[in-house]
SETORTI-67580 format. One line per 5 residues: number of its first residue (from 1); their letters; for each residue x, y, z of C-alpha. Coordinates in nm, 2 decimals. Example, Ala and Ser with C-alpha at 12.3 -4.5 7.8 and 13.67 -1.06 7.14 Angstrom:
SETORTI-67580
1	as	1.23/-0.45/0.78  1.37/-0.11/0.71
END
This chain:
SETORTI-67580
1	mfdsp	3.58/-2.83/-4.38  3.74/-2.48/-4.43  3.97/-2.51/-4.73  4.29/-2.31/-4.73  4.30/-2.05/-5.01
6	ptkqi	4.50/-2.17/-5.32  4.77/-1.91/-5.25  4.85/-2.04/-4.91  5.10/-2.30/-4.83  5.01/-2.62/-4.63
11	tldai	5.28/-2.80/-4.44  5.21/-3.14/-4.28  5.39/-3.46/-4.22  5.34/-3.77/-4.43  5.48/-4.13/-4.45
16	yqdgv	5.62/-4.28/-4.78  5.54/-4.64/-4.79  5.52/-4.89/-5.08  5.54/-4.62/-5.34  5.25/-4.41/-5.19
21	lkpvq	5.28/-4.09/-4.98  5.03/-4.11/-4.69  4.96/-3.79/-4.50  4.94/-3.84/-4.12  4.62/-3.64/-4.13
26	plalr	4.37/-3.57/-4.41  4.43/-3.25/-4.60  4.18/-2.96/-4.57  4.10/-2.95/-4.94  3.81/-2.98/-5.15
31	egsvv	3.78/-3.28/-5.38  3.95/-3.22/-5.72  4.18/-2.95/-5.59  4.51/-2.90/-5.78  4.82/-2.88/-5.55
36	tlvva	5.19/-2.84/-5.58  5.38/-3.10/-5.37  5.72/-3.02/-5.21  5.87/-3.32/-5.03  6.15/-3.32/-4.77
41	derda	6.29/-3.64/-4.63  6.28/-3.61/-4.25  6.36/-3.95/-4.15  6.61/-3.95/-3.86  6.92/-4.16/-3.87
46	sasda	6.80/-4.43/-3.63  6.51/-4.50/-3.85  6.73/-4.53/-4.15  6.96/-4.76/-3.98  6.67/-4.98/-3.88
51	sdhgh	6.55/-4.99/-4.23  6.89/-5.07/-4.36  6.92/-5.37/-4.12  6.64/-5.55/-4.28  6.33/-5.41/-4.07
56	savfp	6.01/-5.35/-4.26  5.97/-5.01/-4.40  5.66/-4.98/-4.17  5.86/-4.97/-3.86  6.02/-4.62/-3.93
61	gllfa	5.70/-4.50/-4.06  5.53/-4.60/-3.71  5.82/-4.43/-3.53  5.76/-4.11/-3.74  5.38/-4.13/-3.69
66	wrhrl	5.43/-4.16/-3.31  5.69/-3.88/-3.31  5.43/-3.67/-3.51  5.15/-3.72/-3.26  5.38/-3.64/-2.97
71	avalt	5.47/-3.32/-3.15  5.11/-3.23/-3.21  5.04/-3.29/-2.84  5.30/-3.04/-2.74  5.17/-2.77/-2.98
76	legal	4.94/-2.50/-2.89  4.66/-2.69/-3.04  4.73/-2.99/-2.81  4.78/-2.76/-2.51  4.44/-2.60/-2.57
81	ftlav	4.27/-2.93/-2.61  4.42/-3.04/-2.29  4.31/-2.71/-2.13  3.96/-2.77/-2.24  3.94/-3.12/-2.11
86	avytv	4.07/-3.01/-1.78  3.81/-2.72/-1.76  3.53/-2.97/-1.86  3.64/-3.22/-1.60  3.69/-2.97/-1.31
91	trlwa	3.34/-2.81/-1.38  3.19/-3.15/-1.37  3.36/-3.30/-1.04  3.42/-3.00/-0.82  3.18/-3.01/-0.52
96	ldqfp	2.98/-3.27/-0.69  2.75/-3.32/-0.39  2.66/-2.97/-0.35  2.52/-2.89/-0.69  2.25/-2.99/-0.80
101	iyfft	2.12/-2.93/-0.44  1.90/-3.24/-0.46  2.00/-3.59/-0.49  1.72/-3.76/-0.68  1.57/-4.09/-0.65
106	deaag	1.64/-4.18/-1.01  2.01/-4.12/-0.94  2.00/-4.38/-0.65  1.82/-4.63/-0.87  2.13/-4.72/-1.08
111	plwae	2.36/-4.81/-0.79  2.07/-4.99/-0.62  2.02/-5.21/-0.92  2.39/-5.27/-0.95  2.40/-5.37/-0.59
116	qlisr	2.12/-5.62/-0.64  2.30/-5.77/-0.95  2.61/-5.83/-0.74  2.42/-6.00/-0.46  2.24/-6.23/-0.71
121	glrda	2.55/-6.32/-0.92  2.46/-6.07/-1.20  2.11/-6.20/-1.23  1.79/-6.02/-1.18  1.50/-6.12/-0.98
126	qgsll	1.35/-6.33/-1.26  1.69/-6.52/-1.29  1.81/-6.35/-1.61  2.18/-6.33/-1.64  2.31/-5.98/-1.72
131	piyfe	1.98/-5.82/-1.78  1.95/-5.51/-1.99  1.57/-5.43/-1.92  1.47/-5.36/-1.56  1.12/-5.31/-1.42
136	qapqr	1.19/-4.96/-1.28  0.83/-4.92/-1.15  0.52/-5.15/-1.19  0.45/-5.20/-1.56  0.73/-4.98/-1.66
141	wmpll	1.02/-5.17/-1.80  1.31/-4.97/-1.91  1.66/-5.05/-2.08  1.91/-4.95/-1.82  2.25/-5.06/-1.96
146	svyfh	2.38/-4.76/-1.75  2.35/-4.98/-1.45  2.66/-5.16/-1.55  2.87/-4.84/-1.54  2.78/-4.82/-1.16
151	lpvva	2.84/-5.19/-1.09  3.22/-5.18/-1.06  3.20/-4.85/-0.86  2.95/-5.00/-0.62  3.17/-5.31/-0.59
156	lfgks	3.48/-5.11/-0.50  3.37/-4.80/-0.33  3.00/-4.87/-0.22  2.72/-4.62/-0.25  2.74/-4.25/-0.20
161	iiatr	2.65/-3.94/-0.38  3.00/-3.85/-0.50  3.09/-4.19/-0.63  2.75/-4.22/-0.81  2.76/-3.88/-0.97
166	atsal	3.13/-3.90/-1.05  3.07/-4.23/-1.25  2.82/-4.04/-1.47  3.03/-3.72/-1.48  3.35/-3.91/-1.60
171	vsvlg	3.14/-4.11/-1.86  3.03/-3.77/-1.99  3.38/-3.65/-2.06  3.38/-3.91/-2.35  3.08/-3.73/-2.49
176	avsvg	3.24/-3.38/-2.47  3.59/-3.53/-2.61  3.39/-3.68/-2.90  3.23/-3.34/-2.98  3.57/-3.19/-3.02
181	lilkv	3.71/-3.48/-3.22  3.40/-3.47/-3.46  3.50/-3.11/-3.54  3.86/-3.22/-3.60  3.83/-3.54/-3.80
186	gfrar	3.50/-3.47/-3.97  3.54/-3.10/-4.05  3.90/-3.03/-4.02  3.81/-2.73/-3.79  4.12/-2.54/-3.67
191	ywwtg	3.96/-2.47/-3.33  3.82/-2.81/-3.29  3.89/-2.82/-2.92  3.62/-2.56/-2.87  3.36/-2.83/-2.90
196	vlfma	3.48/-2.96/-2.56  3.42/-2.62/-2.41  3.09/-2.56/-2.57  2.98/-2.88/-2.40  3.11/-2.75/-2.08
201	ispaw	2.92/-2.43/-2.08  2.58/-2.56/-2.21  2.35/-2.51/-1.89  2.14/-2.80/-1.96  2.44/-3.04/-2.00
206	fihsr	2.63/-2.86/-1.71  2.35/-2.94/-1.45  2.27/-3.28/-1.58  2.62/-3.42/-1.62  2.68/-3.35/-1.27
211	tafet	2.38/-3.59/-1.18  2.36/-3.97/-1.23  2.06/-3.95/-1.46  2.10/-4.22/-1.73  2.02/-3.97/-2.00
216	vimas	2.37/-3.84/-1.96  2.53/-4.18/-2.03  2.30/-4.22/-2.34  2.39/-3.87/-2.47  2.75/-3.93/-2.41
221	fyacf	2.75/-4.25/-2.63  2.53/-4.08/-2.88  2.83/-3.84/-2.93  3.06/-4.14/-2.95  2.83/-4.30/-3.21
226	llfyf	2.84/-3.99/-3.42  3.22/-3.96/-3.39  3.27/-4.32/-3.50  3.03/-4.27/-3.79  3.24/-3.98/-3.91
231	lyrgs	3.55/-4.19/-3.89  3.37/-4.47/-4.07  3.25/-4.24/-4.35  3.56/-4.02/-4.37  3.86/-4.23/-4.26
236	spryi	3.82/-4.61/-4.26  3.51/-4.84/-4.31  3.63/-5.05/-4.02  3.52/-4.78/-3.78  3.16/-4.91/-3.85
241	fpclv	3.22/-5.17/-3.57  3.29/-4.94/-3.28  3.01/-4.72/-3.42  2.76/-5.00/-3.38  2.88/-5.07/-3.03
246	agava	2.86/-4.71/-2.92  2.52/-4.69/-3.08  2.40/-5.00/-2.89  2.52/-4.85/-2.56  2.32/-4.54/-2.63
251	fysys	2.03/-4.74/-2.74  2.01/-4.96/-2.43  2.10/-4.68/-2.16  1.79/-4.49/-2.16  1.44/-4.54/-2.30
256	ngqam	1.44/-4.23/-2.52  1.76/-4.33/-2.67  1.59/-4.62/-2.85  1.38/-4.39/-3.07  1.67/-4.15/-3.10
261	vgslg	1.95/-4.39/-3.21  1.71/-4.60/-3.42  1.59/-4.29/-3.61  1.94/-4.16/-3.66  2.06/-4.51/-3.79
266	illll	1.78/-4.52/-4.04  1.84/-4.16/-4.16  2.21/-4.22/-4.20  2.15/-4.55/-4.37  1.94/-4.38/-4.63
271	sdlry	2.14/-4.06/-4.66  2.48/-4.24/-4.73  2.33/-4.56/-4.90  2.56/-4.56/-5.19  2.87/-4.54/-4.98
276	hlrqw	2.74/-4.83/-4.76  2.68/-5.03/-5.07  3.04/-4.95/-5.19  3.17/-5.09/-4.86  2.96/-5.41/-4.87
281	rivmp	3.26/-5.63/-4.76  3.27/-5.44/-4.44  2.90/-5.36/-4.41  2.79/-5.73/-4.43  2.96/-5.85/-4.13
286	allig	2.87/-5.53/-3.96  2.50/-5.62/-4.02  2.55/-5.96/-3.85  2.70/-5.77/-3.54  2.40/-5.55/-3.55
291	lvlav	2.18/-5.83/-3.53  2.37/-5.97/-3.22  2.34/-5.63/-3.06  1.96/-5.64/-3.12  1.91/-5.97/-2.95
296	pligf	1.83/-5.80/-2.61  1.56/-5.59/-2.77  1.42/-5.90/-2.96  1.42/-6.11/-2.66  1.24/-5.84/-2.45
301	qltrp	0.97/-5.80/-2.72  0.91/-6.18/-2.73  0.89/-6.23/-2.35  0.70/-5.91/-2.28  0.52/-5.82/-2.60
306	gamqe	0.28/-5.57/-2.44  0.56/-5.39/-2.23  0.61/-5.10/-2.46  0.22/-5.03/-2.47  0.21/-5.05/-2.10
311	hlhvi	0.50/-4.82/-2.07  0.30/-4.56/-2.29  -0.01/-4.60/-2.08  0.19/-4.55/-1.76  0.35/-4.22/-1.89
316	gsylv	0.01/-4.10/-2.02  0.12/-4.07/-2.40  -0.13/-3.94/-2.65  -0.04/-4.24/-2.87  -0.27/-4.47/-2.67
321	epipl	-0.55/-4.22/-2.63  -0.86/-4.27/-2.83  -0.82/-3.98/-3.06  -0.80/-3.96/-3.44  -0.47/-4.03/-3.62
326	neklg	-0.45/-3.69/-3.76  -0.47/-3.54/-3.42  -0.18/-3.76/-3.30  0.02/-3.65/-3.60  -0.06/-3.30/-3.52
331	rfaql	0.06/-3.34/-3.16  0.38/-3.51/-3.28  0.46/-3.22/-3.52  0.39/-2.95/-3.26  0.62/-3.11/-2.99
336	ylyal	0.88/-3.22/-3.24  0.92/-2.87/-3.38  0.91/-2.70/-3.03  1.19/-2.94/-2.92  1.41/-2.80/-3.21
341	spqyw	1.31/-2.44/-3.16  1.56/-2.16/-3.05  1.28/-2.05/-2.80  1.31/-2.39/-2.62  1.69/-2.41/-2.61
346	flpnn	1.81/-2.06/-2.57  1.56/-1.88/-2.37  1.44/-1.96/-2.01  1.12/-2.16/-2.01  0.85/-2.28/-1.80
351	tdlvr	0.82/-2.63/-1.98  1.07/-2.80/-1.76  1.06/-2.86/-1.39  1.27/-2.61/-1.20  1.52/-2.88/-1.08
356	hvmkg	1.61/-2.94/-1.44  1.71/-2.57/-1.53  1.95/-2.30/-1.42  1.78/-1.98/-1.32  1.84/-1.71/-1.58
361	yghiq	1.99/-1.94/-1.84  1.85/-2.12/-2.14  1.94/-2.48/-2.19  2.21/-2.34/-2.41  2.37/-2.00/-2.35
366	iavlp	2.22/-1.72/-2.55  2.56/-1.60/-2.65  2.61/-1.91/-2.84  2.31/-1.86/-3.05  2.49/-1.65/-3.32
371	lvvag	2.74/-1.93/-3.36  2.47/-2.19/-3.39  2.28/-1.98/-3.64  2.59/-1.94/-3.85  2.69/-2.30/-3.81
376	tglcl	2.34/-2.42/-3.92  2.35/-2.19/-4.22  2.69/-2.34/-4.33  2.53/-2.69/-4.29  2.23/-2.60/-4.50
381	wrire	2.45/-2.43/-4.76  2.67/-2.74/-4.79  2.41/-3.01/-4.72  2.51/-3.20/-5.04  2.84/-3.29/-4.85
386	wqfra	2.79/-3.59/-4.61  2.95/-3.44/-4.31  2.70/-3.15/-4.29  2.41/-3.37/-4.38  2.50/-3.62/-4.11
391	lllaa	2.53/-3.36/-3.85  2.19/-3.21/-3.94  2.04/-3.55/-3.92  2.20/-3.61/-3.58  2.02/-3.30/-3.45
396	latpv	1.69/-3.39/-3.62  1.68/-3.73/-3.46  1.70/-3.61/-3.10  1.34/-3.51/-3.02  1.18/-3.82/-3.19
401	gaald	1.12/-4.03/-2.87  1.03/-3.71/-2.65  0.77/-3.60/-2.91  0.57/-3.93/-2.86  0.48/-3.81/-2.50
406	gigvt	0.60/-3.47/-2.41  0.91/-3.25/-2.42  1.14/-3.24/-2.13  1.52/-3.15/-2.12  1.63/-3.50/-1.99
411	rvlaf	1.45/-3.67/-2.29  1.61/-3.43/-2.55  1.95/-3.37/-2.37  2.13/-3.53/-2.65  2.05/-3.22/-2.88
416	vvpaa	2.34/-3.04/-2.70  2.59/-3.28/-2.89  2.51/-3.17/-3.25  2.44/-2.82/-3.12  2.81/-2.78/-2.98
421	vvagl	2.94/-2.92/-3.31  2.73/-2.67/-3.50  2.85/-2.38/-3.27  3.21/-2.50/-3.33  3.15/-2.47/-3.70
426	glell	2.99/-2.12/-3.65  3.28/-2.00/-3.46  3.53/-2.12/-3.73  3.33/-1.95/-3.99  3.32/-1.62/-3.81
431	vqrfa	3.68/-1.64/-3.71  3.80/-1.68/-4.06  3.71/-1.32/-4.13  3.98/-1.20/-3.86  4.24/-1.47/-3.94
436	drvpr	4.45/-1.23/-4.15  4.42/-0.94/-3.92  4.48/-1.10/-3.56  4.76/-1.35/-3.48  4.63/-1.69/-3.48
441	tglai	4.81/-1.79/-3.16  4.67/-1.50/-2.97  4.31/-1.54/-3.10  4.32/-1.91/-3.01  4.43/-1.84/-2.65
446	aiaal	4.17/-1.56/-2.62  3.90/-1.79/-2.73  4.01/-2.06/-2.50  4.03/-1.82/-2.22  3.69/-1.66/-2.28
451	islsg	3.49/-1.98/-2.30  3.68/-2.15/-2.01  3.61/-1.84/-1.80  3.24/-1.87/-1.88  3.23/-2.23/-1.75
456	lvmlq	3.42/-2.14/-1.43  3.18/-1.85/-1.37  2.88/-2.09/-1.42  3.03/-2.33/-1.17  3.08/-2.05/-0.91
461	qalte	2.72/-1.94/-0.96  2.58/-2.28/-0.93  2.75/-2.34/-0.60  2.69/-1.99/-0.45  2.35/-1.89/-0.59
466	gpfwf	2.21/-2.22/-0.71  2.07/-2.32/-0.37  1.85/-2.00/-0.37  1.74/-1.99/-0.73  1.40/-2.17/-0.65
471	rdygl	1.26/-2.15/-0.29  1.01/-2.44/-0.33  1.23/-2.72/-0.18  0.95/-2.98/-0.17  0.78/-3.24/-0.39
476	ygmqy	0.69/-2.99/-0.68  1.02/-2.80/-0.66  1.38/-2.90/-0.58  1.29/-3.22/-0.37  1.58/-3.11/-0.13
481	gakql	1.68/-3.33/0.15  1.82/-3.67/0.06  2.18/-3.58/0.16  2.08/-3.38/0.46  1.85/-3.64/0.60
486	feqai	1.98/-3.98/0.51  2.36/-3.91/0.47  2.37/-3.68/0.77  2.09/-3.63/1.00  1.93/-3.96/1.05
491	peylk	2.25/-4.15/1.11  2.37/-3.90/1.36  2.02/-3.91/1.54  2.01/-4.29/1.55  2.37/-4.30/1.70
496	snpgv	2.29/-4.05/1.96  1.96/-4.19/2.05  2.01/-4.57/2.08  1.64/-4.65/2.17  1.47/-4.43/1.91
501	rlvvs	1.27/-4.55/1.61  1.21/-4.31/1.34  0.90/-4.26/1.10  1.02/-4.07/0.80  0.79/-3.88/0.58
506	ptwan	0.81/-3.96/0.20  0.59/-3.68/0.09  0.87/-3.44/-0.01  1.04/-3.66/-0.29  0.94/-3.89/-0.55
511	gadnf	1.03/-4.26/-0.45  1.18/-4.16/-0.12  1.17/-4.53/-0.02  1.50/-4.58/-0.23  1.69/-4.34/-0.01
516	prffl	1.71/-4.57/0.31  1.85/-4.85/0.10  2.10/-4.62/-0.08  2.23/-4.44/0.23  2.17/-4.65/0.55
521	sreqq	2.31/-4.97/0.69  2.09/-5.26/0.75  2.09/-5.19/1.12  1.99/-4.83/1.06  1.72/-4.93/0.81
526	grmqm	1.58/-5.16/1.09  1.53/-4.86/1.32  1.33/-4.66/1.08  1.03/-4.68/0.85  0.86/-4.45/0.59
531	gtids	0.53/-4.31/0.70  0.32/-3.99/0.72  0.14/-3.80/0.99  -0.19/-3.90/0.81  -0.14/-4.27/0.91
536	firsr	-0.14/-4.16/1.27  -0.45/-3.94/1.23  -0.66/-4.20/1.04  -0.60/-4.49/1.29  -0.43/-4.50/1.62
541	gdlgp	-0.07/-4.59/1.60  0.24/-4.64/1.82  0.34/-4.30/1.95  0.54/-4.42/2.24  0.83/-4.20/2.40
546	nvvlv	1.10/-4.36/2.17  0.90/-4.29/1.85  1.01/-3.99/1.65  0.85/-3.86/1.34  1.04/-3.68/1.08
551	mtpte	0.79/-3.44/0.91  0.78/-3.17/0.65  0.67/-2.81/0.76  0.32/-2.90/0.61  0.30/-3.20/0.81
556	ynqar	0.43/-3.05/1.12  0.17/-2.77/1.10  -0.11/-3.04/1.05  0.02/-3.22/1.36  0.01/-2.89/1.56
561	gssff	-0.34/-2.79/1.44  -0.48/-3.13/1.50  -0.70/-3.20/1.81  -0.58/-3.55/1.79  -0.25/-3.46/1.96
566	ksvqv	-0.20/-3.31/2.30  0.17/-3.24/2.25  0.42/-3.21/1.96  0.78/-3.19/2.10  1.04/-3.09/1.86
571	drvip	1.39/-3.24/1.90  1.57/-3.11/1.60  1.50/-2.90/1.29  1.70/-2.95/0.95  1.68/-2.62/0.76
576	ypdgt	1.63/-2.56/0.39  1.92/-2.37/0.21  1.74/-2.04/0.27  1.73/-2.09/0.65  1.36/-2.18/0.67
581	pgfyf	1.26/-2.51/0.85  1.27/-2.81/0.62  1.24/-3.11/0.84  1.12/-3.15/1.21  1.22/-3.43/1.43
586	arlay	0.93/-3.44/1.67  0.77/-3.67/1.94  0.39/-3.67/1.96  0.14/-3.78/2.21  -0.22/-3.85/2.15
591	adnvd	-0.50/-3.66/2.32  -0.69/-3.84/2.60  -1.01/-3.86/2.40  -0.84/-3.94/2.08  -1.04/-4.26/2.03
596	almaa	-1.37/-4.07/2.03  -1.23/-3.81/1.79  -1.11/-4.08/1.54  -1.44/-4.26/1.55  -1.62/-3.94/1.46
601	dremr	-1.36/-3.85/1.19  -1.39/-4.21/1.04  -1.77/-4.18/1.02  -1.74/-3.85/0.85  -1.49/-3.99/0.60
606	rqlvd	-1.74/-4.27/0.52  -2.01/-4.04/0.40  -2.08/-4.07/0.02  -2.00/-3.78/-0.21  -2.19/-3.66/-0.51
611	arvqi	-2.08/-3.65/-0.87  -2.22/-3.66/-1.23  -2.14/-3.89/-1.51  -2.29/-3.97/-1.86  -2.43/-4.28/-2.01
616	ggqtv	-2.50/-4.23/-2.38  -2.49/-3.87/-2.35  -2.74/-3.84/-2.06  -2.65/-3.70/-1.73  -2.65/-3.95/-1.45
621	svrhs	-2.60/-3.88/-1.07  -2.35/-4.09/-0.87  -2.29/-4.11/-0.49  -1.98/-4.29/-0.41  -1.73/-4.36/-0.13
626	qldmg	-1.45/-4.11/-0.09  -1.13/-4.16/-0.30  -0.77/-4.09/-0.22  -0.63/-4.18/-0.56  -0.76/-4.13/-0.92
631	qlrdi	-1.10/-4.00/-1.01  -1.45/-4.14/-1.05  -1.41/-4.14/-1.43  -1.12/-4.38/-1.41  -1.37/-4.64/-1.30
636	fdgdp	-1.59/-4.59/-1.61  -1.36/-4.49/-1.89  -1.33/-4.83/-2.05  -0.95/-4.85/-1.99  -0.87/-5.13/-1.75
641	rslar	-0.53/-4.97/-1.68  -0.67/-4.66/-1.51  -0.78/-4.69/-1.16  -0.95/-4.51/-0.86  -0.88/-4.61/-0.51
646	gaean	-1.11/-4.57/-0.21  -0.98/-4.39/0.08  -1.08/-4.62/0.34  -1.42/-4.75/0.29  -1.50/-5.13/0.30
651	pfvle	-1.73/-5.19/0.14  -1.68/-4.94/-0.15  -2.02/-4.80/-0.25  -2.15/-4.66/-0.58  -2.51/-4.55/-0.60
656	itfpg	-2.60/-4.47/-0.96  -2.93/-4.29/-1.05  -3.05/-4.29/-1.40  -3.23/-3.99/-1.56  -3.51/-4.23/-1.67
661	prpla	-3.58/-4.60/-1.61  -3.40/-4.85/-1.81  -3.34/-5.24/-1.82  -3.01/-5.40/-1.68  -2.90/-5.74/-1.75
666	glavd	-2.59/-5.75/-1.53  -2.27/-5.58/-1.45  -1.88/-5.67/-1.44  -1.60/-5.52/-1.23  -1.23/-5.53/-1.23
671	vnhme	-1.05/-5.47/-0.89  -0.72/-5.53/-0.72  -0.64/-5.90/-0.64  -0.83/-6.00/-0.33  -1.10/-6.21/-0.17
676	fslsa	-1.40/-6.00/-0.23  -1.79/-5.99/-0.25  -2.00/-5.81/-0.52  -2.35/-5.71/-0.46  -2.59/-5.49/-0.65
681	slyaa	-2.93/-5.37/-0.52  -3.17/-5.28/-0.81  -3.45/-5.02/-0.74  -3.75/-5.02/-0.98  -3.91/-4.70/-1.08
686	gsdqp	-4.14/-4.57/-0.80  -4.02/-4.84/-0.54  -3.79/-4.81/-0.24  -3.77/-5.20/-0.20  -3.45/-5.32/-0.38
691	ltysk	-3.39/-5.66/-0.55  -3.04/-5.75/-0.44  -2.80/-5.98/-0.62  -2.47/-6.08/-0.46  -2.17/-6.33/-0.52
696	gypad	-1.84/-6.40/-0.35  -1.51/-6.45/-0.51  -1.21/-6.66/-0.37  -0.87/-6.52/-0.28  -0.66/-6.34/-0.54
701	sshge	-0.96/-6.28/-0.76  -0.96/-5.96/-0.96  -1.27/-5.99/-1.18  -1.63/-6.03/-1.09  -1.96/-6.05/-1.27
706	lsfps	-2.32/-6.05/-1.18  -2.62/-6.13/-1.38  -2.98/-6.00/-1.31  -3.23/-6.28/-1.39  -3.59/-6.17/-1.32
711	apqsi	-3.49/-5.82/-1.27  -3.75/-5.53/-1.32  -3.77/-5.40/-1.67  -3.74/-5.04/-1.56  -3.46/-4.97/-1.30
716	srvrv	-3.42/-4.62/-1.18  -3.13/-4.67/-0.94  -2.85/-4.92/-0.87  -2.63/-4.95/-0.56  -2.31/-5.15/-0.60
721	eirnl	-2.10/-5.26/-0.31  -1.75/-5.41/-0.33  -1.61/-5.56/-0.01  -1.28/-5.69/0.08  -1.35/-6.01/0.29
726	ragdt	-1.01/-6.02/0.44  -1.01/-5.65/0.57  -1.20/-5.47/0.84  -1.42/-5.18/0.79  -1.13/-4.97/0.66
731	dhihi	-0.94/-5.08/0.33  -0.81/-4.92/0.01  -1.01/-5.10/-0.25  -0.87/-5.04/-0.61  -1.13/-5.03/-0.88
736	yelvl	-1.02/-5.05/-1.24  -1.33/-5.08/-1.43  -1.72/-5.10/-1.38  -1.94/-5.20/-1.67  -2.32/-5.21/-1.67
741	qpegv	-2.48/-5.44/-1.92  -2.82/-5.35/-2.06  -3.07/-5.61/-2.12  -3.00/-5.85/-2.41  -2.64/-5.69/-2.49
746	gkgvi	-2.31/-5.85/-2.42  -2.08/-5.75/-2.16  -1.89/-5.43/-2.19  -2.09/-5.23/-2.44  -2.18/-4.93/-2.22
751	fltel	-1.91/-4.72/-2.05  -1.96/-4.42/-1.82  -1.74/-4.12/-1.86  -1.72/-3.83/-1.61  -1.88/-3.50/-1.74
756	g	-1.60/-3.26/-1.84
END
C-alpha cells in the first residue's frame, strides 16, 4: 500500500525453489518498480544436510519459512499484535455480566433455540434437520445460523449470561483480527495491528460485542469474508473457497446480513470481473460451491414463498406501503445516506434506543474521525487499485438492508469493519510524515499504548458510570432486571418460601417470557407464571396468602391506588442501579366489596367509544367497543395483516352512521380463528326499527360473510356484532378486516380509513 522510497533498502526473507526466488511476504512496491536485488544464502547446516541426503528442496524451504514466521512473532510487530488482541479480548470478556446492564430477550433466544435443537435431535418443530431459518416470532422467519455457535456451549456449560455473551465475544475476536490482517495482507500497512485496536475502541462495537446479539456474529464473519477476498485477490485464487464459506455464515447469521453480503458479492463480482474471468478454473468450481451454499435460501423460498413479504409487513417496512415507487426510492436514498454520514457515526444521536449507545460517545469515537477522513481520501485517490475499491464497496454495502426499513446500529453494525480498516490506512498515511523524525519503535509503542489505554478507559467507564447513563430502566429504556430477577432474586425467594407461587410482570421487557426458560429450572418454572396486575383488576383471580406478585413501580402504585385491594404487603424490593425501587415482591388482598366494584368497572368498559372514519372521502361516525390493541383504522385499511383487538367485549360492536343514506348489499369480516356468529342490523333512513341478518360459523373459522337480500335501498346506519360462541361476556376478539359491499358491487371494493 505505502511504497518505500526508491532510495531506501528493503530487507526480507525469501525461499529459492525450482529456479524461482519467492519472497515469504509480498513486497510493498508498485507494479513495474525497478529494484536492485542482493541475495544472501542463509540456509542453516541442518537444512543443507537434509537436502544433500535426497530430501525434496521444499523441505528446507518450509523449515526456513517456519523459522521466519517464528522470528516475526518475536519481533516488535508480533508483540504489538499480540498486545492488541489481548487488549481486545480483555475488554470484551471482563465483567461480561455487568455491562451492558441489561440482558435482552434476543440474547436469550439463541441458547434457547440451541437447547430445543439438542432435545429434538438437531431438528426443529417442523422436523427439519439442522434448520437455518427459525420462526423467531409469529410470521417472522429469520436466518439464525448463529444458533449453532451457542449449541456446543449450551451442551457443555448450560445457559448463563456469561457463557452466552462469551460465545459471541470470542467470535468477535475473529472479526477484529480479520481487520488487522486486511491491513497487513491487503495494504502492506506497517501498523496493521492497529486495526484490532480500532475495533476495540469503537463504542458501537464495544457495547454490542459484549452482548449475544446475532448481528455481532454476522459482522465478524463479514470481516472474515472481506479478509479472504483480499487473500483471493492478492495472494492465491484458492482463497475463494473460504471466502464463500465466511460469506455464507454472515449471510445466514442475521436477516440484514443477507442484503449486505448479497450486495457486496454483486459489487465485487462486477468490480473485479476481469480478474474473476482470468481465474475461471478456480471460479467455476467455486460457483458450484456457491450454489450448494444457496440451497437453504432456495429451500426456504420454495417452502415459504410469502415469508419475506410477511416479514416486511411485521417490521412495518415502507416497501409494502401503498405509496408511489419514487417515494419509496426517495426514502431508501435518505436512509441509506444517513447510515453512511459522519453525523450518524461520530456524533451522539437520538436515532438509536438508549440501550444501544454509550452516553457521550458516537458509534465511532470522534478522535478517529480525522483518520477516517484521511483514509477515505486515500481510497478515493487510488480507487483504480482493486484493494481500495473493494474496501469502499464493503462500506457502501453495509446500509443496504437497513435502508429498506429504518436505520438502527444493530442493523448497520458491520460498518465498523471497513471503518476500522480505513482508520488504519489514515493512521499509516499521517504517520509517514513523522517516520523520518521519530524512532519507528518508539512511535509504534506510543501508538499501541495510546489506543490500548483508550480501550481500557472505555471499559472502566462502562462498568462504573454505565449503570447511571440512562435512568429509564423500564420497557422504553434499558429493560433492566433479567439477571437481578431471574438469576438471583426469584430463585432465592422460591427457595426461602417453599409454598409460594409467583406472578411476575412481563411489562418491563420485550419477550420477557423467554427469561424463565433461560434462567429457571423446570421445578422453579412450575411455581411461577407471567402476569400483570391488570389481570387481577379486570377479573377476580387467586390472591391467596401464598400468591406473591412481582410488580414494577407503575404496577405497584396502581395496586396501592386501586379500591379493589384492601392491602398491599411488600416482602422485598429489588432496586434499580440508582437505588430507586425497581421491582416489588408483594402480597395483595381483595377488598370485601370487590365483586360489586368489578361489576361496575366491567359495565363501564363495555361502553362504546366514538370515532370518525371516511368512506369515499365522506366523514362517517363510528361507535365501537373499546380496544386494547391496534386502532380502529386497522379494521378498515384493506390490509388483512393489520388488526385491532377488543379489550374484553363479547360481542364486539361496531355502529356505523353514514352522512347520507346509501344501499348495502352485504359485508365480509376476517377475525381470529374461533366459532363465532356475525350479525348486522340495518336501519333505513328515518326508521328506528332495524332489519337484522345473522349467521353462525363453525369452530376454527376466520372469515364470515353476510348478504342483505330485500334490504332497504336507503340505509343510514348499520350495527355489526361479532360474538365468540365459545367465550363468556368477556373476550379479546381480533378483527383483521371489515368490508362493506354496496349494492351490485363485488366484495371488497369499499374500504374505510380513519381520519388523520
